[in-house]
N, C-alpha and C positions, 0 to 999 in steps of 0.2 A: 783630623787631617793635619799633617805637619806643613808648615809654610817654609818655602825656601828662603834663605837669608838674602837680604838686599845689602850687599857689601858696598860701602862708599869707597872712595879713593880714586884710583885711576881708571875706574870702569866708566865707559861712555854713558852719557845720559840716555841715549836711545836704548841701550841694553837694559838699563835700570827700568826704563819705562815699559819695555816689552815684558820683562820678568814680572813686574807688578801687575800688568794686565792679565798675564797667564794665570798668576795666582788667583786673581779676582774671578776670572772666568771659571777656573776649576772649582773654586769654592761655590760660586753662584750656580753652576750646573748641578753640583751635589745638593745644593739648597733647593733648587727647583725640583730635582728628582724626589727629594723627601717631601716637598710640598705636594707633589702629585700623589705620592703614596698615601699621605695623610688625608688628602681631599677625596680620593677615589677608594681608599681602602685596599688597593691592589699594589703589588710589588713592582709590576711592570705593565706597560701599555702595548709594547711591540715585542715580537718574537726576538728581534735582534738585540734587545736590551739584556736578555738572559736566555739564550737558546735552549740550554739544558733544562732549566726550570719550565720554559714554555712548552717543550715537548711533553714533560711530565704532566703539566697542567692539562694539555689537550687530551692526553690519554685518560686522565682522571675524569675530566668533564664528559668524555664519551662514555666512560663506565657509569657515571652518574646518570646521564640521559638514558642509557640502556636500563639501568636499575629502575629509573622512574617509569619507563614503559612497562617493565615487568610488574611493577607495583600496580600500575593502571590495569594490566591484564588480570592480575590477581583479584583486584577489587571488582572488576567487571564479571569475572567468573564467579566470584562469591555472590554477587547480586543475582546473577542468572540462576545459579544453583539453589540459592535461598528461595527464589520465586518458584523454582521447579519443586523444591521440597514441600512448599506450601500447597501447590497443586496436587502433588501425590498424596499429601495428607488428606485433602478433600476427597480424592478418589478412594482412598482407604476407608473413609467413612461410608462410601457407597457399598464397598464390599461387606461391611458389617450389616448394613441395611438389607442387602440381598440375603445374607445368611439368616437374618431374622424372618424374612418373608418365606424362605424355604422351610424353616422349622414350623412356622405357623400354617403353611399350606399343606404340609404332609399329613396324610391320613384324614380322619373325619373330624378333626378338632375344629375346623372352620367350615361354615356353610358355603354353598356355591356363590351366594351373593357376596359373602365376605371375601372369598377368593377373587371374585371379579373386581372388588374394590381394591384389593392388594395389587391386582394386575394393572389397574389404572395408575396406582402410585408408582409402580415399576416403570410404566410408560413415561411418567414425568422425570424419572431418574435418567432415562436415556438422554433426554434433552439436557439435563443437568450435567451429565458426564461429557456430552459434546461441548457444552459451554466451558467446562474446566479444561478439556483437551485443547481448546482454542485460546488458552491463556497466553497473554503477551507480557513482555518486559521491554520497555523502551522501544516499542514498535516491532519487536521480534517475537514470533510465535514459538513457544517453548518446545512443542512436540512435532514440529514440521520438518525436522532434519535440516538439510541444506535449503529446502524450499520454505524458508521461514518468513517470507514477506506476505503470504496469504494464508487464510484460515486453513489448517490441515484437515479439518473434519466438517462435513456438511451432510444434511439430510438428502438422500438420493431422490431424484425426481421420478425415477421409473419403478422403484420398489419401496416397501416399508423397510428401509435399510439406511445405514450411515456409510458414506463414502470417505475413504482416506485419500487426501489429495497431496500429501507430502511424500517424503522418502525416508529411508532409514539411516541416512548418513550421520556420522559423528562429526561434531565441530570441536576443534581443539585450538588452544593457543599456548604460547610459551609462558611458563610461570617461573622458569629459571633458564640459564643459558642452554641447558641440554635436556630440559624436561617439558614435554607437551602434556597438557591435562585437558580432558574433555569438559566442555562447559554446557553440554546438553545431554539429555537422556533420550535414547531412541524410543520412538513409539512402539517399535517392534518388541522391545524388551519389557515395556510397562503396560501397553494397551492392547498389544497383539491385534492390530487392525486388519491383517491380511489372511486370507484363506490360501495357503500355499500348497502347491503340488511340486514336490521335489522329485524330478525324474530319475530314472535308473541310468546306469552307465551305458552310453550308446557308442562307445568305442570308435572314435573317428579314425579312419585309416591314415597312415603316414602318406604324405605326398611330397613332391619336390619343393613345393612352396611352404611346407611346414616350417615354422620359425623354430630356431634352436631354443629360444626362450620358452617355447610352449611344450617342450619335451618333458617327459616324466611328470605329467599332470600339472605342468606350469612351473616346476622347479628349475627347469632348464639345465644346461651343462656349461661349466666353466671351461671353455676350450683353450687348449694349450698345445704344446709340441708333442707329436707322437713319432715313433720310429717304425717305418714299414720296410720289410725286406721281401723282395720278390725274387724267386729263383726259377727261371724257366728252363733250366738245364745247361745254360752257358755260364753258370756262376752266379752267386747272389748279388743283387743290387739293393743296397740299403740307403734309404733316404729319410732325413728328418723333415717332417712336414709341419709347418706352423698353421694350426687351424684357427688361431685367435682372429676374431673379427668376422668369421663366417656367420651369416645371418640366417641362412636357410639350408635345408637338406641338399638342395642343388649346389649351393656354395661349397658345402662339405665334400660332395662328390667330385666337383671340379678340382679342388685343391689336392685331393688324394690321388686322382688319376694322372694329373699333369706331369709329375716327374718320371712316369714310367712309359710314356710314349706307346700306349696301346697294350703294354704287357700286363696291365691291371685294369679290371673292370669293376666299378663300384655301382651297384644298383640298389633299389629299394622296393619293398613290397608293403603290404598293409600294416605290418608291425615294426619293421626295422630295415637295416641296410645289410648288403652282402658284398663281400670282397672276393673276387674270383680272378686268379691269374690266368693269362693266356695258356699257360702250361705250367707244370711243376707245382710249386707251393708258394704260399704267402704267410708271413708272420707279422704280428703287430705288437708293439710294446710301448709303454710310457717311458719317456726320458726322465731322469732324476728330477723330482719336484713336480712332475705332471701326473694327473690322475685321469686324463681325458679318455684314454683307451679303455681303462677299467670301468669308468662310468658308462661309456657307450656299450660296453660288453663286447668289445672287439679285441681285447688283449688276448693273444693266443700264440702258442708255438707254431712252427711251420705246419701248414695244413693245406689240403687241396682247395679249401674255401673257408671263409669265416662269416658267420652270421651274428649280428648284434643281438643284444637283449631286446625285449619289447620296449620301444621308445615312447609309447603311450602319449601321443600329443594331446594337449589340452584343447577342449572345445573353445572356439572363438566365433565372433560374429561372421568372419569370412570362411569358416569351415563349411564345406559344401555338403548338402544333404546326401549326395551320392556317395560320399566318403564314410557315412555313418555305418555302424554295425560292421566294422571291419571291411568296408568298401562295398557291402551289398545294398546299401541305401535304405530307403524307407518304403519300398514297394510301389506299385502303380498309384499314381495320383490323379489320373483323369477320372472324373466322376466320383471320386471318393473324398478324402480330406478329413477334417476334424469337425466334431460337433461340440461346441462349448456352451454349457448351460450355466448361467450366472444369474441367480434369482429368477425373475420372470422372463429374462431374455435368453433365447436359444439361438445361437448363431452357427452357421456353417462356414468353416475356413477352407477355401479352395486352395489346394497346394499345387495345382497344375501350373507348370512354368516357373515355379520357384527354384532358385539355385542354391542359396546360402542360408545359414541360420539367421542372418540378419533379415533376409527376405521373409522367412517364417515369422519372426518376431513382428515385423511390420504388418504382415497379413493378419496376425492375431489381434493386434491393437487396432487395426482398421475396422474390424467387424465388432469388436467389443472394447470400447475405450475405458471400461472399468477393470482392465487387466494390467498387470505388470509382467515383464519378461526379464529373464536373466539366466544365470547359471548356478548350479549347485555349488556349495562351498568348496568341494574338492575339484571342481571344474570338469567333472566327468559326465554330467547330465544337464538337462534343461530345467529351469525353474519357471513355472507359470503361476501367477497369483491373482486372486480377485481382490479388488480394493474395497469390496462391500462387506460390512458386518451386518448380520441379521438374516442372511439368506444362504442357501447352499450353492456350491460351485463344483462343477464336474467337467471332465474332458473325456469324450468318447469317440467311437468310430462313426464314420458315415458310409458304412458298407464295405470298407476296406480294412487294412491293417496299419494305417499310417500312425495312429495314436500309440499303438503298442510298440511299433518299431521306433518311434521317437521317444519311447520310455515315459510317456506322460499320460497314458490312459489311467483314469482314477479307479477303474474297476476291471481287473484283468485276472487271468488264471493264476498268476503268482501272488495276488493280493492275500495277505494273511487274514483269516477270519477275525482275529483279535483286533484288527484295525477297522473293521466295518462299524457302521453306526456311530461315527465320531469317536471311535476308540472303545465303545462299549462291548464290541465283539458279538459273537453268536454262540448261544449255549448249545453244545452238542453232547451226545452221550447221555441224554436224559430219558432214554427209552424210545418211544415212538416219536423221534424228532420230526419226521414228516409223515402225515396221515393223508393218503391220496385215495380219493374215490375216482376210479377210472371210468373211461367212456363205455366199457362193457358192463359196468355196474359192480365190478369187483373192488375190493379195498386192499391197498398196499401200504404197509407201515415200514418205514425205513429209519434205521438208526445211523447217525453220522458220527458215532463215537470214533475218536482218533483223527478226525479231519482237522487239518491245520490251515489249509489254504483253499481258495476257491476251486482249484483243480482237484483237490481231494473230494470235494462235494460232487463235482461233475463225475468223477470216476465211480463213486459209490452209487449214485442214482442211475447212471447209465449201465451199470452192471446188473440191475434188477431184472429188466426185460429188454435185452439189447436190441436196438433198432426199432422198438415199438414205443417204449417209454423213454423219452430222451430229454436231457437237460443240457442247455448250451448257453453261451453268452449272446446277448442281442447283437445283431450285426450293425444296427444303427441305434445309438444311444447306449445307456448302461443298464445293467440288470440281467437277470436270468430269463430264459425262455424255456418253458416246459411244454412238450407236446406228447400226445398219446394217440396211437392209431389202432387201439384195441377195439374200438366201436365208434358209434356216432352220438352217444349220449353225452351228458355234461361231464366235464372234468373239474374236480374240486380238490383244492389243497387246503386241508384244515388249518385253522388259525392257531396252530401251536406257537409257542414262543419262538422256536427255531425258525419256522416258516415265516413268521412275521418279521423277524430280524433279517432273514434272507430276502425279504421283499416279494415272496411268491405266494403268500396266502391269498386265496380267492377262488373264483369259479368261472368257467367258460361253458356256456350251455349247449355246445355242440349243435346237432341238427334240431334245434328247437323250432317250435312253430312260430310263424309270423303272426303276431296278434294285432288285429285291426282296431281302429278307433271305434268309439261308441257312436253308431249311426241310428240307434233305435231299433235294431234287429232283435226281436224277442222270440219269434217262433217261425217255423218253416212256412206256414200259410200266409204270413203277413205280406201285404202288397208292397212292392218296391216303391210305389208312388207315395206311401205313407212314411218312408224313411226320411231322415234328415229334416225332421219337423215339418213333413209334408212337401219338402222340396223335391223328393223323389231321387231316382238314379237314372241318368241319361244313357240307358243301355244301348241305344242306337247311335251314340256319338262316336263310337270307335270300338276297339277291342281291348280285352284284358291281356296285357303283355307281360309274360312271366319268364324271367331268366332262371332256369332251374339249377339245382345243386351240381348237376353233371355238366353245366355250361351250355346246355341246349336252351332254345327259346321257343315258347309256345305263345301263339296269339289266339285268344279265345273270343269269339263273337257271342255276345249275350242278346243280340237282337231278337225281339219277340218275347223275352222273359218278362213276366208280370209279377211273379211272387219270388220270395226268398228261396222257396223250394226249386223253382225253375233255375235259379243261379247255381244252387248246390248241384243239381242234376247235370247241368251243362259242364261245370268244371270237373266234377268227379268222373265224368265219362271220358276225359282226355287220356288218363293213364290210371285206370282203376287200381286202387290199393297203394299206389305210389304217390300220386299227386292228389291230395284230399283237401276239400274245403268243408268246414263245419261252423256251427254257431258257437260263439263263446258264451257259455252258459251264464256267466256273471257280468259280462262286460258290455252287452248290447251291441256286439259286433261279430266279425268273422274271425276264424282261425284257419291259416293255410299251412299245410305240412307237405314236405317233399323228402323222400328217402332215395332219390335217384343217385345221390353222390354225397360228398362231404363239403362242397363249396358253398358260397353264399346263395341265398334264395332272395330274389329281387322282383318286386312288382313295380313296373314303371309308373311314374306319376302322370296320370291323365284324368279326363273327366269321369271315366267309368270307374277306375280304381279309387279315385278320391270319393266318389259317391258311395262306394261300398266300404270305404275306410280302410282299405288294405294296401294302400301304396306304401312302399318302404322296403327295407332290407333286413334279413337275419343272416348273420355272417357264417353260419355253419360251423364245421369243425376247424378251429384255428387254435394255435398255441396260446398259452397264458403268458403274457409278457409282464414280468415282475417290475417292481419299482427299483430305483437305484439305491442300494443299501450303503453306498459309500460316498455320499456327497460330502465334500470338504467344507469345513466351517472355519471362521476366523478364530473362534474359541477365546477371544479376548473379552474384557469386561462388557463392552457394548453388545457383542454378539450374545453373551450369556444373559444379558438383560432382556433381549428380544425373546430368547428361548424361555426364560423364566416367566415372562408375561403370558406366552402361549400356554405353558404348562399349568399355570394357575387358572387360567380361564377354562381349560379342559379338565382340570382336576386330575392330571396325569401324574400319579405318585412316582411311577418308574422314571419318568423324565425329570422330575424334581430331584430324585436321588442321583441321577446321572449328572445333572447340573451342579449339584452340591459337590460331587467328586471333582468335576472340572474346576469349580470355583476354588476348592482347596488347593489344587495344583497351581492354578494361576496366582492365587494369593501368596503362595510360597515364593514363587519367582518375583512377584511384585514387591514383596517385603525385602527380598535380596537386593533389588534395584534401589529401593529406598535407603537401605543400609549403605549401598555403594555411594549414593549422593551424600549421605552424612559423612562417610569416610573421606570423600573428596573435599568436603567443606573443612574437615579437620586438617587435611593436608594443606589447604589454602591458608588456614590460620598460621600453620607452621611456616609456609613460604613467606607470608606477609611479615612475620616476626623476623625471619632470616633476612629478608630484603631490607627491612628497617634497620637492622644491625649493620648490614653492608653499606647502606646509605650513610649511616653515621660515620663509619670508618673512612669512606671515600671523601665525605665532606671535610673530615678532620685532615686528611691528607692534602686536600686542595687548599685549605687554610694555611697549612704548614708551608706549601710550595708557592702559593700564589697571593695569599692575603697578607696585608701589612701587619707587622707586629707594632701596634700603635704605641705602647709605652716606650719601646726602644727607638722608634722613629721620631717621636716627639722630643725625646731627650737629645738625640743626635741633631734634630732640627734646631733646638734651642742653642746647643753648643755651636752650631754653624753660624747662627745669627751673631753670636759673640765674636766668632773667628772672622767673619766678614767685616764687622765693624772695626776690629783691631787691624785687619789687613788694610782697610781703607785709610785708617789713621796713619799707619806706618808708611804707606805709599805716598800720602799727602806730604808727610814730613820729609821723606827722602827725596821726593821729586820737586820740592819747593825751590825755585830759582832765585839767585842773588848775584851781586857783582863779582863775587869770587868764582862763580861758575865760568866766568869768561877770562880769568887771568891765566 
């Protein structure tokens, strides 16, 4: 720094003094500034010292802090995914063990006791997988989704099952300024803990309150300006209408009608909107840059009326049940509803009085807390899921049609045969697919070749003997019901592979005899007093009360009877040849038969009937109700472990083969997810390296702008020390007073 000259001569002393102090102040300030820079290592302490550099520094420091947060996110994500990868590796080992057990259990290579031992080992694997699935990292459960503060898996208290308590949400964090990366793995992708029912499209009708954002399956419409021309005969009126900001169909209608003062009516029906002029024609077009009319399907040349395309509103919680199925609703709900079977729990959902989809969801979860509710991915149907692995799940009717009309009945006429039995399907076209011994004693063999759906099976069977041999769906519950009015004998469906897979193999005995208990009745002459180990029969204590198969009731007094023959004679005299009582040759009791009709035969429980051992009911000619062939399962590793244990204990090779196929499919998806985790970890490594490089660049920039250049500062500082000393000496010499200063 240059120093101003202190000129002697005729310059006043005061000026010399001032100039000297200014020079000293200036040099001292610079000296102190350098002293601060050297002691703090920073070029400035306040923004005012260097505003431009200060602003640059603030921006750079903000970038550095943001970069440090991103680095922290990357490290946290890397730690979480590394822990997840380890857990998935442990579960992968379980898959390998399961495959080993399946191979060992198939066929006759292992004894029943060995298979039972393997089943015990599988049972321990269930708890092992639950423990792995409840893995944590820094207090966070890895597979709980957003519900990651509590264990996502637990053993069910009501079933031999495992309950999923979490959700399937993804958790992401920023790893760069514009990139989010998931740091968890959904249990739905890796463990498949839910038995899901994806409902069919139930087509909610359009309403005035339908949100614009819900149209077209939830894609919505970008509303803009349209041009509407109405010509009622007095010349065209053209208006540009700005639809932007309209929230509902009612908003849309109001804006379109307003400019025309009654000359245009806009209405809606179940599928869309209609524009109708009071007279003449209406035309609609998009203005340049707008696509609103085209998207709504109302762009049209002049016409007597314009109808939009199907606006297809998406389902939502506030969608009314009455609006479903194009506005026809879900049928009568009083006394009907849904039947939900979830493991050992069967619950009836009362739909009476419910208004919205949200009401329905609340009602389902109220009767079965082990369910989850939501919507299908495309928003067109309902999704109901069971949280339980290890048990079956189904939704059926309760005497009405609500489940079908809600699109969530798990066994319906449209169900493909290939989906039955957890996707194992039903073999058809194998020859005599169904072998039926009918009530009249005849045999009917039916081929189901070509059948693809449940309705196809119904059509084929019901065409065999129309109105007599009938196959239908159960009105309450799921499964087939088969009835035969050809006679009163037993009805038997042979246990073919097809019948077994359809769930209808079995027999119903028709008008069978009511077989009494063993009371010691061996021959007709035996005394009644000797029956029941000498306790006898109190024949005078009342009557034998019989409700016959035709619904009539007979009350038979046995007073005075002393022998078995007396009882036989008295009963057989009531309706000879139709109501008959005889001895059961091998059972030590009585046999009661009745051919008055096809209904149940009942002997009321009292002292007389109990003494004779014939109290009870035989149900007569009733349909065979099959089992549900389409129970939904979670199909995840835990569910497959439960099924593997059961199959090993029973030695069921067919089930073991089916489990093996399921396991292979699950393992393929599981390995894909493991690969996804590995891919994310590689990405995180790349992000970490990139952020480290950025961090270095930012820090270098901060050093350049904000940090002191120590060598230069120290050199300048040393020079200033010399300058200050010189300035002080010059000032002292210049300002020294003597006698001549006063001359």
